N, C-alpha and C positions, 0 to 999 in steps of 0.2 A: 348403604348398607352393604352392596354388593364390593365397593371397595376393600371394605373392613375384612367382609369373608376373604377375599383373594390375598389379602395382607396377611391374613391369619395361616392361610393354606402355606405362604411362601415362607413364612416364618418356619412354621410346623417342617415343612421338607429340608430349610436349611439345617433346624437340629436334628433333624434325621442323617444328613449328609455329613456333619460334623463328627457324628457317632455310629458311622456305618460300620466301623470294625467290630464294634461289641453288638449292636442291635441286628446287624445283616449277617455281615461274614462268618463269626464263630459261630453262630445258630448251623450255618450252613455246611458246617465241618462235620455235622451230627450225621448227616445224611450223604453227603460225598464221599466219594473215596478220599483216602489220604495218603501219606507215606510221611515217615518220619528219619528226620536227623538230628545231628547235635547242633545246639546254637551256643552262644556264649552273652553271658551279659554283659552290656558296654557301659559306658561313664554318662553317656546320654541320658539325662533326667526328663520325666514326666511329672511337672507338679499338680498334685492332688488337689481337690476343691478346697479352698482355704489355705491351700500349701504356700502362699506368697504369705501369710499371715504366721502361720506357726510350723513352715518349714518344711510339710508333708511332701514326699514326692516318692515316685518310683523309678526304676531304672527300666530302659529298652533291652530288648534283646535283638541279635542278629545272628543271620544264617545264610548260607549260600547253597545255591542251586544253580547247576550248569553254570558256574563263573559269575553269576548275578548275585548281590547283596539283598537282602530283606532284613527290614526290621521294624518292630512294633513296640508299644509299650507291655511290658509285663502285667500290668494290673494288679498286682501283688507287692507289699513291701516285704514281704519274706526274701526276696530275691537280692543278693549283692552284688557289685561290682565284682568282676569275673568269674563268677560263679558259670559251671557248665550245664545247659540243660538240655530236655529232649522237645524238637519242636515238629508237631503236626502240619502239614501242609497241604493243598489241594494241588497234584501234579500239574493239571493244567494251568490253574492260576495261584502260582506260590505267595502272591501277595495276600491270598486268603491262608492264613494261619494261627496257630495260638501254641503255646506252651501244653503240650503233652497233658493229658488227663484235668485239666484247666476248662471249666463250663462257662 
C-alpha cells in the first residue's frame, strides 16, 4: 500500500512539473511585479491535445531581456506566425512570463 501511495505522489509531482508554466508560473504573475516588452510569435509549434491526429497546434512566442532570449507556447490559437505581441514578465525571473492580458 505504501509503495502505491509513493508512486501516485511521484506521478502527480511529475504531471505538475510538466505543466508548471500554466499551473505555477502564470498565476504568480498576478501577484508579482511585472514589466512589459514586445515579443514575436515564432514558427516553433506546440501540438495541442490530440494535435497529432487533427493537426491542432499553437505557436511559441519569443522575447529578449538583457540580451537573453526567452520563449513559451502562446496557448492560444488566435496568434499566427509573425504576429507582434506584448509580453508580461517578472523582472527578476524573466522565464516567468505570459502574453499580456492572458490569464
